[in-house]
C-alpha positions in Angstrom: -35.9 15.4 3.5 -35.7 12.5 1.1 -34.0 9.5 3.0 -33.2 7.3 0.1 -29.6 8.2 -0.4 -27.3 5.8 -1.9 -24.1 5.1 -0.6 -21.3 7.3 -2.0 -18.2 6.0 -3.6 -15.1 8.2 -3.8 -12.3 7.0 -5.9 -8.5 8.5 -5.4 -9.4 9.9 -2.2 -7.2 11.8 0.2 -7.9 11.0 3.9 -6.4 12.6 6.8 -6.6 12.8 10.6 -6.9 9.0 10.6 -7.7 7.4 14.0 -8.5 3.5 12.8 -7.3 2.3 16.2 -9.8 4.3 18.2 -7.3 5.9 20.2 -8.4 8.6 22.9 -7.3 12.1 21.5 -8.5 14.6 24.3 -10.6 16.5 24.0 -11.3 15.7 20.4 -11.9 11.9 20.4 -12.9 9.6 23.4 -11.4 6.3 23.6 -12.9 3.5 20.9 -14.5 6.0 18.3 -12.7 4.9 15.1 -12.8 7.7 12.3 -11.0 9.5 9.9 -11.4 12.5 7.4 -11.8 12.7 3.6 -11.6 15.6 1.1 -14.6 16.1 -1.1 -12.5 17.7 -4.0 -15.7 18.9 -5.9 -16.9 22.1 -4.2 -20.5 22.0 -5.6 -20.7 18.1 -4.9 -19.8 19.5 -1.0 -22.1 22.1 -1.0 -25.1 20.0 -2.2 -24.0 17.6 0.4 -24.1 20.1 3.0 -27.6 21.2 1.8 -28.8 17.7 2.1 -27.9 17.4 5.6 -24.2 15.8 5.6 -21.8 17.1 8.1 -19.7 18.7 5.7 -16.9 21.0 7.3 -14.7 23.5 5.5 -10.9 24.6 5.8 -10.3 28.0 4.8 -7.7 28.9 2.3 -4.0 29.5 3.5 -3.2 31.6 0.7 -5.0 34.5 -1.0 -6.6 33.1 -4.2 -6.9 29.6 -3.1 -10.4 28.0 -2.9 -11.6 26.8 0.7 -11.6 22.9 1.0 -14.4 20.8 2.0 -14.0 17.6 4.1 -16.2 14.8 5.8 -15.5 12.9 8.9 -16.2 9.2 8.5 -17.1 6.8 11.4 -15.3 3.5 11.5 -17.9 1.1 13.5 -17.6 -2.7 13.8 -20.5 -2.8 15.9 -23.7 -3.6 13.3 -22.3 -4.1 10.0 -18.5 -4.2 9.9 -17.0 -2.4 7.1 -15.0 -4.3 4.3 -11.4 -2.9 4.7 -8.9 -4.3 2.2 -5.1 -3.6 2.5 -3.2 -4.0 -0.9 0.5 -4.4 -1.2 2.8 -6.2 -3.5 2.1 -9.5 -1.7 -1.6 -9.3 -2.3 -4.7 -8.5 -0.6 -5.3 -8.8 2.9 -8.8 -8.0 4.7 -8.3 -6.2 8.0 -10.7 -6.5 10.8 -11.3 -4.7 14.3 -8.2 -6.1 15.5 -5.6 -5.2 12.7 -7.2 -1.8 11.1 -5.0 0.4 13.7 -2.2 -0.2 11.4 -3.6 2.1 9.0 -3.0 5.2 11.1 0.7 5.0 10.6 0.8 3.4 6.8 2.0 5.6 4.1 -1.2 5.7 1.9 -0.9 5.5 -1.8 -4.2 4.8 -3.5 -7.5 4.9 -1.7 -11.0 4.1 -2.7 -13.8 3.9 -0.4 -17.7 3.8 -0.2 -19.5 5.5 2.8 -23.3 4.9 3.9 -25.6 7.6 5.1 -27.0 7.1 8.5 -29.8 9.6 9.6 -30.1 11.2 13.2 -32.0 13.9 14.7 -30.3 17.0 15.8 -33.0 18.6 17.9 -35.7 18.2 15.3 -33.3 18.6 12.1 -32.5 15.5 10.4 -28.7 15.1 9.8 -26.8 12.5 7.8 -23.6 11.1 9.5 -21.0 8.7 7.4 -20.1 5.6 8.0 -17.5 3.4 6.3 -18.8 0.8 4.3 -15.9 -0.2 2.0 -12.2 0.8 1.9 -9.5 -0.3 -0.4 -6.1 1.3 0.5 -2.9 0.6 -1.2 0.1 1.2 0.9 3.3 2.8 -0.3 6.4 0.3 -0.4 9.6 1.7 -1.3 12.2 -0.1 -3.5 14.6 -1.4 -0.7 11.4 -3.0 1.1 10.5 -4.8 -2.0 14.1 -6.0 -2.6 14.5 -7.1 1.0 11.1 -9.0 0.9 12.1 -10.8 -2.5 15.5 -11.6 -1.2 14.8 -12.9 1.9 11.4 -14.6 1.1 12.4 -18.0 2.3 14.6 -16.9 5.3 13.5 -18.3 8.6 10.6 -16.5 10.6 13.1 -15.4 13.2 16.9 -14.9 12.7 17.1 -16.4 16.1 15.9 -19.6 14.4 19.1 -19.5 12.5 21.4 -19.2 15.3 21.9 -22.8 16.8 24.2 -24.2 19.8 26.2 -25.8 17.0 26.8 -22.6 15.1 28.0 -21.1 18.4 
């Protein structure tokens, strides 16, 4: 097997089963293991990745006539080379780290681009490839009311309690 695979970039990705916080989910995920899944939309690409040793999984179609869907589980590790994770909002970009990345589990994701690194491991003599997150740019959905409130109250005190003083009561 050729071990010179380059990182793979997926634009306009669809991710699901995100566990950026590393929460324990018995019996599937032990505490501390951060990961998510991404769909591989091109079936031929997915089949070729599977032949090369990537751990591609398949969802069977729900309706007759639909195609099966391929997906890949991606590990998020901050141990050796932390991934670069950028959260995009109307206020700008924020780099997330090991402490803040868990917020993505509940965020309504709008646009996602990511790059994954291949890592090789031995599975009883057969070399396999595990996907690790290298870079993630994720834009979250902000509704009209959120944006209006943010603009209207951008100069308000950080806490409503700060606005209430003994003199005002």
